[in-house]
C-alpha positions in Angstrom: 27.3 -7.2 17.1 27.6 -10.3 19.2 25.2 -13.2 19.1 24.4 -12.6 22.8 23.4 -9.0 22.2 21.2 -10.0 19.2 19.4 -12.5 21.5 19.0 -9.9 24.2 17.6 -7.4 21.8 15.2 -10.0 20.3 14.0 -10.9 23.8 13.5 -7.2 24.6 11.6 -6.7 21.4 9.4 -9.7 22.2 8.7 -8.3 25.7 7.8 -4.9 24.2 5.4 -6.7 21.7 3.9 -8.8 24.5 3.2 -5.6 26.6 1.7 -3.8 23.6 -0.5 -6.8 22.8 -1.6 -7.1 26.5 -2.7 -3.5 26.4 -4.5 -3.9 23.0 -6.1 -7.3 23.8 -7.0 -7.5 27.5 -7.6 -10.9 29.2 -11.1 -12.2 29.6 -13.1 -9.4 31.4 -13.6 -9.9 35.0 -11.1 -12.8 35.3 -7.7 -12.3 36.8 -4.6 -14.4 36.4 -4.8 -15.2 40.0 -8.3 -16.6 39.5 -7.1 -18.7 36.5 -4.4 -20.1 38.8 -1.3 -21.9 37.6 -2.8 -22.9 34.3 -3.6 -19.3 33.4 -0.1 -18.1 34.4 1.4 -21.0 32.4 -0.5 -20.0 29.3 0.4 -16.2 29.6 3.5 -16.8 27.5 1.4 -18.1 24.5 0.0 -14.7 23.4 3.3 -12.9 23.0 5.1 -15.9 21.5 2.4 -16.5 18.9 2.3 -12.8 18.1 6.0 -12.9 17.3 5.6 -16.1 15.3 2.7 -14.6 13.3 4.8 -11.5 12.6 7.8 -13.6 11.6 5.5 -15.4 9.0 5.1 -12.3 7.0 8.6 -11.9 5.6 9.0 -15.7 5.4 5.8 -15.9 3.2 7.1 -13.1 1.0 10.4 -14.9 0.7 8.7 -18.1 -0.3 6.4 -16.4 -2.8 9.5 -14.8 -4.5 11.8 -17.8 -4.4 9.8 -21.0 -4.8 9.2 -22.4 -8.3 5.7 -22.5 -9.6 6.1 -26.2 -10.5 7.8 -28.9 -8.6 7.9 -32.7 -8.9 7.5 -34.2 -5.4 9.1 -37.5 -4.4 6.6 -39.6 -2.5 3.6 -37.5 -3.5 1.3 -40.5 -3.1 2.7 -41.1 0.4 2.2 -37.5 1.4 -1.5 -37.6 0.4 -2.2 -41.0 1.8 -0.6 -40.1 5.1 -2.5 -36.8 5.2 -5.8 -38.6 4.4 -5.1 -41.2 7.2 -4.5 -38.4 9.6 -7.8 -36.8 8.5 -9.6 -40.1 8.9 -8.2 -40.3 12.4 -9.4 -36.8 13.2 -12.9 -37.4 11.8 -13.1 -40.6 14.0 -11.9 -38.7 17.0 -14.5 -36.0 16.4 -17.2 -38.6 16.0 -16.1 -40.4 19.2 -16.0 -37.0 21.1 -19.4 -36.1 19.8 -21.0 -39.5 20.8 -19.6 -39.2 24.2 -20.4 -35.4 24.6 -16.8 -35.2 25.6 -15.1 -31.9 26.7 -12.4 -32.7 24.1 -15.0 -32.2 21.3 -13.8 -28.6 21.1 -10.3 -29.7 20.3 -11.1 -32.6 18.0 -13.7 -30.6 16.0 -11.3 -27.6 15.7 -8.4 -29.8 14.4 -10.7 -31.6 12.0 -12.0 -28.3 10.6 -8.5 -27.1 10.0 -7.4 -30.4 8.3 -10.5 -30.3 6.0 -9.7 -26.7 5.0 -6.1 -27.6 4.3 -7.2 -30.7 2.3 -9.6 -28.5 0.3 -6.9 -25.9 -0.4 -4.3 -28.4 -1.5 -6.7 -30.5 -3.5 -7.7 -27.4 -5.5 -4.3 -25.7 -5.9 -2.4 -28.9 -6.8 -4.9 -30.2 -9.3 -2.6 -31.0 -12.3 -5.3 -30.7 -15.0 -8.7 -29.1 -15.7 -10.3 -32.5 -15.3 -8.8 -33.0 -11.8 -9.8 -29.4 -10.9 -13.3 -30.1 -12.1 -13.4 -32.9 -9.4 -11.5 -31.1 -6.6 -13.2 -27.7 -6.7 -16.8 -29.1 -6.2 -15.5 -31.5 -3.6 -13.9 -28.6 -1.7 -16.9 -26.3 -2.0 -19.7 -28.8 -1.5 -18.1 -31.2 1.0 -14.9 -30.2 2.7 -15.6 -26.5 3.4 -19.1 -27.1 4.6 -18.0 -30.0 6.8 -15.3 -27.7 8.2 -18.0 -25.2 9.1 -20.0 -27.9 10.8 -16.8 -28.8 12.7 -16.3 -25.3 13.8 -20.0 -25.2 15.0 -19.4 -28.4 16.9 -16.3 -26.9 18.4 -18.3 -23.9 19.7 -21.1 -26.3 20.9 -18.4 -28.5 22.5 -17.3 -25.6 24.5 -20.8 -25.1 25.8 -20.9 -28.8 26.6 -17.7 -28.6 28.5 -18.9 -25.6 30.4 -22.2 -27.4 31.2 -20.3 -30.5 32.4 -18.3 -28.4 34.8 -21.5 -26.9 36.3 -23.1 -30.4 36.6 -20.0 -31.9 38.2 -19.8 -29.0 40.7 -23.5 -29.4 41.6 -23.1 -33.2 42.0 -20.1 -32.7 44.2 -22.0 -30.1 46.3 -24.9 -32.6 46.7 -22.5 -35.4 47.7 -20.9 -33.2 50.3 -24.2 -32.1 51.7 -25.3 -35.7 52.4 
């Protein structure tokens, strides 16, 4: 079997999956791709591609579970954590800025911050090298990081409402300005 035929078969399978997902998960009710315009058409590829990526993660995760060692010494462990915490600091600051400004990007910043908080909680707990460290990281995860992630998800949902409201306000103002 040639490389070209494998690629063609993979593309065909991806298209079949995309059609099946489109039938199973219809687009937002009452909104057509035409109404969404170019942005909606540009985003149409994302559903099928991410479905294939999610499906590909299943065998990959099984492979990792079977082949990875249960213990590993990491070079630059300190750099990895400091870098991650600096990125988390930046996300927290961006979320704060977005919330202060009632910015439409609050949905994005809060969602990203929530995910980073959950990842931080997970890795703090599962990489704790001792019972003493676990006794610190588990309460931190359960009492700080996970609840803060929930607040961020609430902010993301509320941010979506803010963004929708801003669109309405701007359209009204534009209509008033034209009427003058």
